[in-house]
MMTF fields as JSON, N, C-alpha, C and O atoms, coordinates in Angstrom:
{
  "mmtfVersion": "1.0.0",
  "mmtfProducer": "UNKNOWN",
  "numBonds": 519,
  "numAtoms": 520,
  "numGroups": 130,
  "numChains": 1,
  "numModels": 1,
  "chainsPerModel": [1],
  "groupsPerChain": [130],
  "chainIdList": ["A"],
  "bondAtomList": [4, 2, 8, 6, 12, 10, 16, 14, 20, 18, 24, 22, 28, 26, 32, 30, 36, 34, 40, 38, 44, 42, 48, 46, 52, 50, 56, 54, 60, 58, 64, 62, 68, 66, 72, 70, 76, 74, 80, 78, 84, 82, 88, 86, 92, 90, 96, 94, 100, 98, 104, 102, 108, 106, 112, 110, 116, 114, 120, 118, 124, 122, 128, 126, 132, 130, 136, 134, 140, 138, 144, 142, 148, 146, 152, 150, 156, 154, 160, 158, 164, 162, 168, 166, 172, 170, 176, 174, 180, 178, 184, 182, 188, 186, 192, 190, 196, 194, 200, 198, 204, 202, 208, 206, 212, 210, 216, 214, 220, 218, 224, 222, 228, 226, 232, 230, 236, 234, 240, 238, 244, 242, 248, 246, 252, 250, 256, 254, 260, 258, 264, 262, 268, 266, 272, 270, 276, 274, 280, 278, 284, 282, 288, 286, 292, 290, 296, 294, 300, 298, 304, 302, 308, 306, 312, 310, 316, 314, 320, 318, 324, 322, 328, 326, 332, 330, 336, 334, 340, 338, 344, 342, 348, 346, 352, 350, 356, 354, 360, 358, 364, 362, 368, 366, 372, 370, 376, 374, 380, 378, 384, 382, 388, 386, 392, 390, 396, 394, 400, 398, 404, 402, 408, 406, 412, 410, 416, 414, 420, 418, 424, 422, 428, 426, 432, 430, 436, 434, 440, 438, 444, 442, 448, 446, 452, 450, 456, 454, 460, 458, 464, 462, 468, 466, 472, 470, 476, 474, 480, 478, 484, 482, 488, 486, 492, 490, 496, 494, 500, 498, 504, 502, 508, 506, 512, 510, 516, 514],
  "bondOrderList": [1, 1, 1, 1, 1, 1, 1, 1, 1, 1, 1, 1, 1, 1, 1, 1, 1, 1, 1, 1, 1, 1, 1, 1, 1, 1, 1, 1, 1, 1, 1, 1, 1, 1, 1, 1, 1, 1, 1, 1, 1, 1, 1, 1, 1, 1, 1, 1, 1, 1, 1, 1, 1, 1, 1, 1, 1, 1, 1, 1, 1, 1, 1, 1, 1, 1, 1, 1, 1, 1, 1, 1, 1, 1, 1, 1, 1, 1, 1, 1, 1, 1, 1, 1, 1, 1, 1, 1, 1, 1, 1, 1, 1, 1, 1, 1, 1, 1, 1, 1, 1, 1, 1, 1, 1, 1, 1, 1, 1, 1, 1, 1, 1, 1, 1, 1, 1, 1, 1, 1, 1, 1, 1, 1, 1, 1, 1, 1, 1],
  "groupList": [{"groupName": "MET", "atomNameList": ["N", "CA", "C", "O"], "elementList": ["N", "C", "C", "O"], "formalChargeList": [0, 0, 0, 0], "bondAtomList": [1, 0, 2, 1, 3, 2], "bondOrderList": [1, 1, 2], "singleLetterCode": "M", "chemCompType": "L-PEPTIDE LINKING"}, {"groupName": "LYS", "atomNameList": ["N", "CA", "C", "O"], "elementList": ["N", "C", "C", "O"], "formalChargeList": [0, 0, 0, 0], "bondAtomList": [1, 0, 2, 1, 3, 2], "bondOrderList": [1, 1, 2], "singleLetterCode": "K", "chemCompType": "L-PEPTIDE LINKING"}, {"groupName": "SER", "atomNameList": ["N", "CA", "C", "O"], "elementList": ["N", "C", "C", "O"], "formalChargeList": [0, 0, 0, 0], "bondAtomList": [1, 0, 2, 1, 3, 2], "bondOrderList": [1, 1, 2], "singleLetterCode": "S", "chemCompType": "L-PEPTIDE LINKING"}, {"groupName": "GLN", "atomNameList": ["N", "CA", "C", "O"], "elementList": ["N", "C", "C", "O"], "formalChargeList": [0, 0, 0, 0], "bondAtomList": [1, 0, 2, 1, 3, 2], "bondOrderList": [1, 1, 2], "singleLetterCode": "Q", "chemCompType": "L-PEPTIDE LINKING"}, {"groupName": "ARG", "atomNameList": ["N", "CA", "C", "O"], "elementList": ["N", "C", "C", "O"], "formalChargeList": [0, 0, 0, 0], "bondAtomList": [1, 0, 2, 1, 3, 2], "bondOrderList": [1, 1, 2], "singleLetterCode": "R", "chemCompType": "L-PEPTIDE LINKING"}, {"groupName": "ALA", "atomNameList": ["N", "CA", "C", "O"], "elementList": ["N", "C", "C", "O"], "formalChargeList": [0, 0, 0, 0], "bondAtomList": [1, 0, 2, 1, 3, 2], "bondOrderList": [1, 1, 2], "singleLetterCode": "A", "chemCompType": "L-PEPTIDE LINKING"}, {"groupName": "CYS", "atomNameList": ["N", "CA", "C", "O"], "elementList": ["N", "C", "C", "O"], "formalChargeList": [0, 0, 0, 0], "bondAtomList": [1, 0, 2, 1, 3, 2], "bondOrderList": [1, 1, 2], "singleLetterCode": "C", "chemCompType": "L-PEPTIDE LINKING"}, {"groupName": "VAL", "atomNameList": ["N", "CA", "C", "O"], "elementList": ["N", "C", "C", "O"], "formalChargeList": [0, 0, 0, 0], "bondAtomList": [1, 0, 2, 1, 3, 2], "bondOrderList": [1, 1, 2], "singleLetterCode": "V", "chemCompType": "L-PEPTIDE LINKING"}, {"groupName": "LEU", "atomNameList": ["N", "CA", "C", "O"], "elementList": ["N", "C", "C", "O"], "formalChargeList": [0, 0, 0, 0], "bondAtomList": [1, 0, 2, 1, 3, 2], "bondOrderList": [1, 1, 2], "singleLetterCode": "L", "chemCompType": "L-PEPTIDE LINKING"}, {"groupName": "PRO", "atomNameList": ["N", "CA", "C", "O"], "elementList": ["N", "C", "C", "O"], "formalChargeList": [0, 0, 0, 0], "bondAtomList": [1, 0, 2, 1, 3, 2], "bondOrderList": [1, 1, 2], "singleLetterCode": "P", "chemCompType": "L-PEPTIDE LINKING"}, {"groupName": "GLY", "atomNameList": ["N", "CA", "C", "O"], "elementList": ["N", "C", "C", "O"], "formalChargeList": [0, 0, 0, 0], "bondAtomList": [1, 0, 2, 1, 3, 2], "bondOrderList": [1, 1, 2], "singleLetterCode": "G", "chemCompType": "PEPTIDE LINKING"}, {"groupName": "PHE", "atomNameList": ["N", "CA", "C", "O"], "elementList": ["N", "C", "C", "O"], "formalChargeList": [0, 0, 0, 0], "bondAtomList": [1, 0, 2, 1, 3, 2], "bondOrderList": [1, 1, 2], "singleLetterCode": "F", "chemCompType": "L-PEPTIDE LINKING"}, {"groupName": "THR", "atomNameList": ["N", "CA", "C", "O"], "elementList": ["N", "C", "C", "O"], "formalChargeList": [0, 0, 0, 0], "bondAtomList": [1, 0, 2, 1, 3, 2], "bondOrderList": [1, 1, 2], "singleLetterCode": "T", "chemCompType": "L-PEPTIDE LINKING"}, {"groupName": "ILE", "atomNameList": ["N", "CA", "C", "O"], "elementList": ["N", "C", "C", "O"], "formalChargeList": [0, 0, 0, 0], "bondAtomList": [1, 0, 2, 1, 3, 2], "bondOrderList": [1, 1, 2], "singleLetterCode": "I", "chemCompType": "L-PEPTIDE LINKING"}, {"groupName": "GLU", "atomNameList": ["N", "CA", "C", "O"], "elementList": ["N", "C", "C", "O"], "formalChargeList": [0, 0, 0, 0], "bondAtomList": [1, 0, 2, 1, 3, 2], "bondOrderList": [1, 1, 2], "singleLetterCode": "E", "chemCompType": "L-PEPTIDE LINKING"}, {"groupName": "ASN", "atomNameList": ["N", "CA", "C", "O"], "elementList": ["N", "C", "C", "O"], "formalChargeList": [0, 0, 0, 0], "bondAtomList": [1, 0, 2, 1, 3, 2], "bondOrderList": [1, 1, 2], "singleLetterCode": "N", "chemCompType": "L-PEPTIDE LINKING"}, {"groupName": "ASP", "atomNameList": ["N", "CA", "C", "O"], "elementList": ["N", "C", "C", "O"], "formalChargeList": [0, 0, 0, 0], "bondAtomList": [1, 0, 2, 1, 3, 2], "bondOrderList": [1, 1, 2], "singleLetterCode": "D", "chemCompType": "L-PEPTIDE LINKING"}, {"groupName": "TRP", "atomNameList": ["N", "CA", "C", "O"], "elementList": ["N", "C", "C", "O"], "formalChargeList": [0, 0, 0, 0], "bondAtomList": [1, 0, 2, 1, 3, 2], "bondOrderList": [1, 1, 2], "singleLetterCode": "W", "chemCompType": "L-PEPTIDE LINKING"}, {"groupName": "TYR", "atomNameList": ["N", "CA", "C", "O"], "elementList": ["N", "C", "C", "O"], "formalChargeList": [0, 0, 0, 0], "bondAtomList": [1, 0, 2, 1, 3, 2], "bondOrderList": [1, 1, 2], "singleLetterCode": "Y", "chemCompType": "L-PEPTIDE LINKING"}],
  "groupTypeList": [0, 1, 2, 3, 4, 4, 5, 6, 7, 1, 8, 4, 4, 4, 9, 4, 10, 11, 12, 8, 13, 14, 7, 8, 7, 5, 8, 5, 13, 7, 5, 13, 5, 8, 10, 5, 10, 8, 4, 5, 5, 10, 7, 8, 2, 2, 15, 5, 3, 4, 8, 2, 16, 7, 7, 5, 5, 3, 17, 6, 5, 14, 15, 5, 8, 12, 10, 8, 4, 13, 2, 4, 5, 11, 9, 10, 7, 10, 16, 5, 16, 11, 12, 6, 14, 3, 8, 10, 4, 2, 18, 9, 10, 3, 8, 3, 12, 4, 9, 12, 9, 15, 9, 15, 11, 4, 4, 7, 16, 5, 7, 7, 15, 16, 2, 14, 10, 4, 3, 8, 8, 12, 8, 2, 12, 7, 8, 9, 4, 9],
  "groupIdList": [1, 2, 3, 4, 5, 6, 7, 8, 9, 10, 11, 12, 13, 14, 15, 16, 17, 18, 19, 20, 21, 22, 23, 24, 25, 26, 27, 28, 29, 30, 31, 32, 33, 34, 35, 36, 37, 38, 39, 40, 41, 42, 43, 44, 45, 46, 47, 48, 49, 50, 51, 52, 53, 54, 55, 56, 57, 58, 59, 60, 61, 62, 63, 64, 65, 66, 67, 68, 69, 70, 71, 72, 73, 74, 75, 76, 77, 78, 79, 80, 81, 82, 83, 84, 85, 86, 87, 88, 89, 90, 91, 92, 93, 94, 95, 96, 97, 98, 99, 100, 101, 102, 103, 104, 105, 106, 107, 108, 109, 110, 111, 112, 113, 114, 115, 116, 117, 118, 119, 120, 121, 122, 123, 124, 125, 126, 127, 128, 129, 130],
  "secStructList": [7, 2, 2, 2, 2, 2, 2, 2, 2, 2, 2, 7, 7, 7, 7, 7, 1, 7, 7, 2, 2, 2, 2, 2, 2, 2, 2, 2, 2, 2, 2, 2, 2, 2, 2, 2, 2, 2, 2, 2, 2, 2, 2, 2, 2, 2, 2, 2, 2, 2, 2, 2, 2, 2, 2, 2, 2, 2, 2, 2, 2, 2, 2, 2, 2, 2, 2, 2, 2, 2, 2, 6, 7, 7, 7, 7, 1, 3, 3, 3, 3, 3, 3, 3, 3, 3, 6, 6, 3, 3, 3, 3, 3, 3, 3, 3, 3, 3, 3, 7, 1, 1, 6, 6, 3, 3, 3, 3, 3, 3, 3, 3, 3, 7, 6, 6, 1, 7, 3, 3, 3, 3, 3, 3, 3, 3, 3, 3, 7, 7],
  "xCoordList": [60.417, 60.279, 59.056, 58.322, 58.856, 57.719, 56.404, 55.436, 56.39, 55.165, 54.918, 53.769, 55.995, 55.826, 55.301, 54.477, 55.786, 55.297, 53.823, 53.043, 53.454, 52.047, 51.188, 50.081, 51.675, 50.937, 50.804, 49.766, 51.863, 51.805, 50.813, 50.084, 50.796, 49.869, 48.441, 47.565, 48.198, 46.857, 46.433, 45.244, 47.358, 47.028, 46.79, 46.216, 47.219, 47.002, 45.51, 44.77, 45.106, 43.696, 43.635, 44.604, 42.49, 42.383, 42.373, 42.006, 42.754, 42.848, 41.462, 40.441, 41.469, 40.214, 39.835, 40.696, 38.532, 38.033, 36.719, 36.212, 36.18, 34.904, 35.128, 36.047, 34.285, 34.355, 33.629, 32.896, 33.832, 33.19, 31.666, 30.967, 31.16, 29.703, 29.142, 28.08, 29.831, 29.362, 29.319, 28.379, 30.317, 30.349, 29.213, 28.561, 28.969, 27.884, 26.516, 25.647, 26.316, 25.048, 24.868, 23.779, 25.932, 25.844, 25.537, 24.73, 26.158, 25.878, 24.434, 23.801, 23.917, 22.52, 21.575, 20.601, 21.845, 21.0, 21.043, 20.009, 22.227, 22.359, 21.628, 20.962, 21.741, 21.062, 19.547, 18.867, 19.018, 17.568, 17.121, 16.088, 17.893, 17.54, 17.588, 16.712, 18.594, 18.677, 17.538, 16.99, 17.186, 16.062, 14.756, 13.956, 14.538, 13.321, 13.32, 12.276, 14.476, 14.569, 14.287, 13.609, 14.795, 14.529, 13.055, 12.481, 12.445, 11.008, 10.199, 9.27, 10.538, 9.826, 9.983, 9.029, 11.175, 11.393, 10.567, 10.024, 10.464, 9.646, 8.173, 7.481, 7.694, 6.289, 6.013, 4.981, 6.915, 6.737, 6.7, 5.913, 7.541, 7.574, 6.264, 5.722, 5.756, 4.499, 3.323, 2.386, 3.361, 2.302, 2.321, 1.266, 3.508, 3.606, 3.023, 2.333, 3.292, 2.737, 1.223, 0.516, 0.717, -0.732, -1.394, -2.446, -0.798, -1.34, -1.376, -2.355, -0.327, -0.285, -1.401, -2.059, -1.618, -2.69, -4.067, -4.929, -4.288, -5.599, -5.872, -7.0, -4.85, -5.038, -5.372, -6.279, -4.646, -4.93, -6.323, -7.033, -6.722, -8.058, -9.132, -10.193, -8.865, -9.84, -9.992, -11.106, -8.89, -8.981, -9.819, -10.648, -9.605, -10.369, -11.856, -12.684, -12.201, -13.612, -14.25, -15.373, -13.532, -14.077, -14.274, -15.266, -13.345, -13.485, -14.707, -15.455, -14.914, -16.054, -17.378, -18.309, -17.462, -18.7, -18.931, -20.073, -17.868, -18.01, -18.482, -19.274, -18.002, -18.472, -19.968, -20.652, -20.481, -21.934, -22.689, -23.741, -22.166, -22.824, -22.843, -23.849, -21.72, -21.62, -22.549, -23.107, -22.726, -23.575, -25.051, -25.835, -25.428, -26.799, -27.818, -28.997, -27.337, -28.234, -28.609, -27.787, -29.846, -30.302, -29.878, -30.409, -28.939, -28.417, -29.44, -30.221, -29.412, -30.268, -29.661, -28.458, -30.501, -30.025, -29.193, -29.59, -28.047, -27.173, -25.709, -25.379, -24.84, -23.397, -22.742, -23.172, -21.702, -20.93, -19.451, -19.071, -18.63, -17.194, -16.508, -16.966, -15.415, -14.583, -13.133, -12.846, -12.234, -10.804, -10.23, -10.626, -9.308, -8.732, -7.212, -6.672, -6.532, -5.072, -4.67, -5.034, -3.925, -3.41, -2.0, -1.742, -1.094, 0.279, 0.956, 1.769, 0.614, 1.234, 0.724, 1.317, -0.355, -0.924, -2.384, -3.043, -2.879, -4.267, -5.071, -4.668, -6.21, -7.083, -8.454, -9.182, -8.825, -10.17, -11.191, -10.906, -12.375, -13.415, -14.79, -14.956, -15.768, -17.151, -18.056, -17.905, -18.993, -20.027, -21.269, -21.837, -21.686, -22.854, -23.988, -23.929, -25.02, -26.154, -27.313, -27.72, -27.836, -28.928, -30.062, -29.817, -31.296, -32.427, -32.416, -31.807, -33.103, -33.279, -34.77, -35.583, -35.144, -36.575, -37.31, -38.5, -36.612, -37.203, -36.865, -35.685, -37.868, -37.585, -36.905, -36.491, -36.779, -36.113, -34.599, -33.91, -34.09, -32.655, -32.116, -32.849, -30.845, -30.135, -28.858, -28.19, -28.536, -27.255, -26.26, -26.536, -25.098, -24.053, -22.797, -22.298, -22.286, -21.033, -19.96, -20.151, -18.84, -17.679, -16.71, -16.126, -16.539, -15.654, -14.398, -14.482, -13.24, -11.979, -11.1, -10.952, -10.524, -9.667, -8.236, -7.978, -7.31, -5.942, -5.794, -6.764, -4.595, -4.386, -4.587, -4.846, -4.474, -4.698, -6.165, -6.521, -7.015, -8.433, -8.847, -10.014, -7.93, -8.288, -8.931, -8.473, -9.989, -10.712, -9.888, -9.45, -9.68, -8.932, -9.843, -9.54, -10.974, -11.781, -13.2, -13.42, -14.149, -15.532, -15.95, -15.856, -16.414, -16.861, -18.308, -18.619, -19.179, -20.613, -21.125, -20.592, -22.179, -22.864, -24.327, -24.696, -25.135, -26.553, -26.792, -26.472, -27.359, -27.63, -29.132, -29.925, -29.529, -30.948, -31.413, -30.604, -32.715, -33.295, -33.16, -33.451, -32.725, -32.559, -33.871, -33.896],
  "yCoordList": [35.601, 34.299, 33.558, 32.92, 33.658, 32.96, 33.514, 32.778, 34.789, 35.381, 34.923, 34.784, 34.689, 34.192, 32.757, 32.387, 31.947, 30.562, 30.547, 29.762, 31.401, 31.469, 31.912, 31.408, 32.821, 33.272, 32.149, 32.003, 31.351, 30.214, 29.178, 28.573, 28.984, 28.012, 28.483, 27.674, 29.759, 30.288, 30.189, 30.027, 30.28, 30.225, 28.803, 28.598, 27.843, 26.459, 26.167, 26.501, 25.549, 25.157, 23.653, 22.969, 23.163, 21.713, 21.289, 22.088, 20.089, 19.64, 19.659, 19.376, 19.997, 20.04, 18.632, 17.772, 18.41, 17.101, 16.823, 17.656, 15.648, 15.274, 14.278, 13.459, 14.366, 13.381, 12.123, 12.128, 11.072, 9.795, 9.923, 9.346, 10.65, 10.817, 11.563, 11.203, 12.587, 13.323, 12.431, 12.504, 11.607, 10.682, 9.671, 9.374, 9.141, 8.166, 8.802, 8.163, 10.026, 10.718, 10.918, 10.707, 11.323, 11.51, 10.192, 10.166, 9.105, 7.793, 7.366, 6.778, 7.655, 7.31, 8.084, 7.523, 9.353, 10.17, 9.646, 9.555, 9.306, 8.764, 7.43, 7.175, 6.577, 5.274, 5.437, 4.716, 6.37, 6.613, 7.133, 6.712, 8.041, 8.581, 7.499, 7.45, 6.635, 5.55, 4.547, 4.044, 4.26, 3.353, 3.903, 3.169, 5.2, 5.827, 5.802, 5.589, 6.019, 5.966, 4.583, 4.444, 3.557, 2.176, 1.835, 1.18, 2.274, 2.006, 2.702, 2.112, 3.937, 4.673, 3.984, 3.906, 3.487, 2.779, 1.502, 1.161, 0.792, -0.42, -0.127, -0.869, 0.946, 1.334, 1.716, 1.336, 2.455, 2.828, 1.602, 1.539, 0.64, -0.581, -1.359, -1.828, -1.498, -2.231, -1.462, -2.073, -0.137, 0.661, 0.506, 0.463, 0.422, 0.236, -1.121, -1.22, -2.168, -3.492, -3.471, -4.05, -2.817, -2.732, -1.981, -2.399, -0.899, -0.144, -1.004, -0.973, -1.761, -2.661, -3.703, -3.988, -4.272, -5.254, -4.643, -5.271, -3.43, -2.792, -2.449, -2.596, -1.996, -1.687, -2.95, -2.943, -4.043, -5.31, -5.818, -6.349, -5.662, -6.078, -5.253, -5.775, -3.969, -3.133, -3.587, -3.612, -3.947, -4.473, -5.747, -5.93, -6.633, -7.876, -7.601, -8.194, -6.704, -6.386, -5.749, -6.09, -4.828, -4.186, -5.196, -5.126, -6.131, -7.167, -8.04, -8.357, -8.428, -9.291, -8.553, -9.128, -7.296, -6.542, -6.204, -6.184, -5.943, -5.679, -6.928, -6.839, -8.087, -9.347, -9.529, -10.016, -9.141, -9.222, -8.235, -8.575, -7.029, -6.032, -6.478, -6.324, -7.029, -7.467, -8.628, -8.717, -9.522, -10.702, -10.327, -11.103, -9.158, -8.648, -9.61, -9.605, -10.427, -11.339, -10.684, -10.018, -10.877, -10.342, -11.329, -12.439, -10.962, -11.943, -12.283, -11.437, -13.534, -13.962, -13.544, -13.299, -13.464, -13.082, -14.228, -15.39, -13.895, -14.899, -14.519, -13.416, -15.448, -15.212, -16.163, -17.305, -15.684, -16.508, -16.186, -15.017, -17.205, -17.028, -16.88, -17.423, -16.146, -16.043, -15.884, -15.512, -16.169, -15.988, -15.192, -15.372, -14.323, -13.441, -13.465, -13.452, -13.499, -13.417, -12.03, -11.611, -11.324, -10.003, -9.862, -10.228, -9.334, -9.064, -10.304, -10.207, -11.474, -12.713, -13.243, -14.164, -12.688, -13.156, -13.51, -12.985, -14.396, -14.832, -14.116, -14.061, -13.57, -12.85, -13.515, -13.426, -14.176, -14.75, -13.654, -12.666, -13.844, -12.841, -13.466, -14.667, -12.631, -13.09, -11.997, -10.819, -12.405, -11.507, -11.714, -12.806, -10.677, -10.764, -9.968, -8.742, -10.686, -10.049, -9.935, -10.919, -8.725, -8.455, -7.744, -7.016, -7.948, -7.237, -5.762, -5.389, -4.951, -3.536, -3.276, -4.137, -2.127, -1.827, -1.861, -2.172, -1.543, -1.627, -3.02, -3.332, -3.868, -5.235, -5.304, -6.387, -4.201, -4.194, -3.981, -3.896, -3.897, -3.679, -4.642, -5.085, -4.959, -5.766, -5.022, -4.434, -5.056, -4.511, -5.659, -6.712, -5.444, -6.464, -5.872, -4.839, -6.544, -6.148, -7.163, -8.367, -6.676, -7.535, -7.339, -6.266, -8.369, -8.322, -9.114, -10.301, -8.468, -9.117, -9.207, -8.236, -10.384, -10.645, -10.909, -11.166, -10.843, -11.239, -12.734, -13.402, -13.259, -14.706, -15.188, -16.373, -14.303, -14.692, -14.556, -14.886, -14.077, -13.952, -12.587, -12.394, -11.645, -10.299, -9.538, -9.608, -8.817, -8.068, -6.879, -6.065, -6.781, -5.672, -4.573, -3.386, -4.987, -4.012, -4.529, -5.727, -3.62, -3.913, -2.864, -1.662, -3.337, -2.448, -2.819, -3.995, -1.841, -2.096, -1.478, -0.484, -2.101, -1.557, -1.984, -2.849, -1.366, -1.724, -2.137, -1.397, -3.327, -3.845, -3.818, -4.215, -3.35, -3.319, -4.627, -5.424, -4.836, -5.97, -5.665, -4.55, -6.645, -6.377, -6.175, -5.944],
  "zCoordList": [35.01, 34.414, 34.939, 34.184, 36.249, 36.831, 36.28, 36.087, 36.037, 35.515, 34.074, 33.656, 33.315, 31.952, 31.959, 31.123, 32.916, 33.004, 33.379, 32.84, 34.286, 34.683, 33.495, 33.31, 32.717, 31.54, 30.533, 29.887, 30.398, 29.476, 29.965, 29.179, 31.263, 31.828, 31.61, 31.303, 31.761, 31.565, 30.109, 29.834, 29.173, 27.76, 27.275, 26.205, 28.04, 27.624, 27.6, 28.526, 26.541, 26.44, 26.419, 26.09, 26.773, 26.723, 25.267, 24.406, 24.967, 23.576, 22.904, 23.53, 21.628, 20.887, 20.454, 20.272, 20.292, 19.874, 20.584, 21.335, 20.334, 20.92, 22.043, 22.001, 23.028, 24.103, 23.666, 22.677, 24.394, 24.078, 24.14, 23.308, 25.088, 25.22, 24.021, 23.513, 23.564, 22.393, 21.156, 20.364, 20.996, 19.856, 19.96, 18.959, 21.146, 21.319, 21.061, 20.467, 21.488, 21.226, 19.723, 19.19, 19.046, 17.596, 16.896, 15.966, 17.319, 16.728, 16.977, 16.1, 18.15, 18.448, 17.547, 17.046, 17.333, 16.456, 15.027, 14.365, 14.553, 13.197, 13.087, 12.083, 14.102, 14.071, 14.029, 13.299, 14.798, 14.796, 13.433, 12.913, 12.86, 11.539, 10.465, 9.601, 10.506, 9.526, 9.706, 8.726, 10.951, 11.21, 10.673, 10.093, 10.868, 10.341, 8.819, 8.202, 8.213, 6.75, 6.208, 5.19, 6.87, 6.429, 6.565, 5.695, 7.649, 7.832, 6.744, 6.192, 6.434, 5.383, 4.032, 3.258, 3.748, 2.482, 2.429, 1.378, 3.547, 3.595, 3.386, 2.689, 3.983, 3.818, 2.366, 1.812, 1.754, 0.352, -0.546, -1.491, -0.253, -1.053, -0.926, -1.928, 0.293, 0.47, -0.131, -0.646, -0.07, -0.699, -2.215, -2.847, -2.799, -4.249, -4.647, -5.662, -3.858, -4.145, -3.998, -4.823, -2.966, -2.754, -3.916, -4.401, -4.355, -5.481, -6.736, -7.482, -6.974, -8.126, -8.041, -9.042, -6.857, -6.672, -6.89, -7.505, -6.397, -6.543, -8.008, -8.478, -8.727, -10.151, -10.924, -11.757, -10.659, -11.335, -10.96, -11.814, -9.693, -9.264, -9.959, -10.3, -10.171, -10.874, -12.319, -12.843, -12.972, -14.335, -14.361, -15.253, -13.38, -13.313, -13.138, -13.83, -12.215, -11.962, -13.196, -13.567, -13.822, -15.021, -16.146, -16.872, -16.299, -17.326, -17.061, -17.985, -15.808, -15.466, -15.717, -16.282, -15.303, -15.497, -16.969, -17.427, -17.703, -19.138, -19.866, -20.804, -19.442, -20.029, -19.842, -20.742, -18.677, -18.451, -19.347, -19.89, -19.504, -20.352, -21.814, -22.507, -22.272, -23.673, -23.959, -25.052, -22.992, -23.215, -23.362, -23.908, -22.885, -22.948, -22.325, -22.68, -21.393, -20.671, -19.345, -18.716, -18.934, -17.659, -16.58, -16.531, -15.716, -14.756, -13.682, -13.248, -13.269, -12.168, -10.844, -10.751, -9.813, -8.487, -7.92, -8.0, -7.354, -6.753, -6.9, -7.335, -6.531, -6.576, -7.564, -7.72, -8.228, -9.162, -8.966, -8.902, -8.872, -8.701, -10.049, -11.054, -10.063, -11.262, -10.829, -9.691, -11.744, -11.514, -12.667, -13.818, -12.357, -13.365, -13.242, -12.136, -14.374, -14.41, -14.88, -15.979, -14.055, -14.416, -13.859, -12.713, -14.667, -14.239, -13.663, -12.743, -14.213, -13.767, -12.444, -11.883, -11.933, -10.663, -10.866, -11.763, -10.034, -10.104, -9.023, -7.861, -9.428, -8.508, -8.493, -9.481, -7.405, -7.31, -7.047, -6.37, -7.59, -7.397, -7.365, -7.578, -7.096, -7.021, -7.585, -7.26, -8.433, -8.933, -8.076, -8.053, -7.378, -6.5, -7.145, -7.238, -7.588, -8.264, -7.285, -6.67, -7.149, -6.214, -6.948, -7.91, -6.502, -7.127, -6.699, -5.697, -7.485, -7.164, -6.985, -7.321, -6.471, -6.343, -7.676, -7.72, -8.761, -10.097, -10.652, -10.815, -10.947, -11.406, -12.776, -13.19, -13.481, -14.779, -14.676, -15.692, -13.457, -13.254, -12.208, -11.323, -12.312, -11.313, -10.933, -11.784, -9.662, -9.191, -9.142, -8.567, -9.752, -9.762, -9.14, -9.587, -8.094, -7.445, -7.821, -7.656, -8.322, -8.589, -7.433, -7.281, -6.622, -5.462, -5.815, -6.131, -5.762, -6.125, -4.875, -4.133, -4.659, -3.499, -3.947, -5.123, -2.995, -3.309, -3.056, -2.698, -3.237, -3.111, -1.678, -1.468, -0.682, 0.716, 1.122, 2.253, 0.221, 0.512, 1.045, 1.386, 1.127, 1.58, 0.431, -0.71, 0.74, -0.288, -0.748, 0.065, -2.047, -2.619, -3.142, -3.017, -3.734, -4.456, -4.633, -4.809, -4.586, -4.969, -5.987, -5.736, -7.139, -8.206, -8.522, -8.71, -8.582, -8.763, -10.062, -10.557, -10.598, -11.756, -11.675, -10.881, -12.5, -12.615, -14.055, -14.985, -14.237, -15.571, -15.844, -14.99, -17.034, -17.373, -17.999, -18.476, -17.991, -18.698, -20.208, -20.642, -20.99, -22.448, -23.148, -24.357]
}
């Protein structure tokens, strides 16, 4: 009988399950993974907004430069401000006209900013004398 009890004691295993430390480590890993996922989602969201702003700024710059081409006027050297409405937002910009080595051409840069004044885009063209 004593040998059977000893055999039973040897067969006893500790209860199955996770210790508190194992659970805490798993929770820490999950928390880090969720934090990284939230950060990635935030970055994607801000990148989408930036892309939308740059596309709208490009439309504004192209419209301003196309207006100069259509007018067929030879622009004078200097800067001129303009404002453009695209996608329900206002984009301030500046047309910067500079001389070129050939006096029959002018370089025009359309610089478009966001509402906080940060530069979004610069688009350049060369206009000929009519």
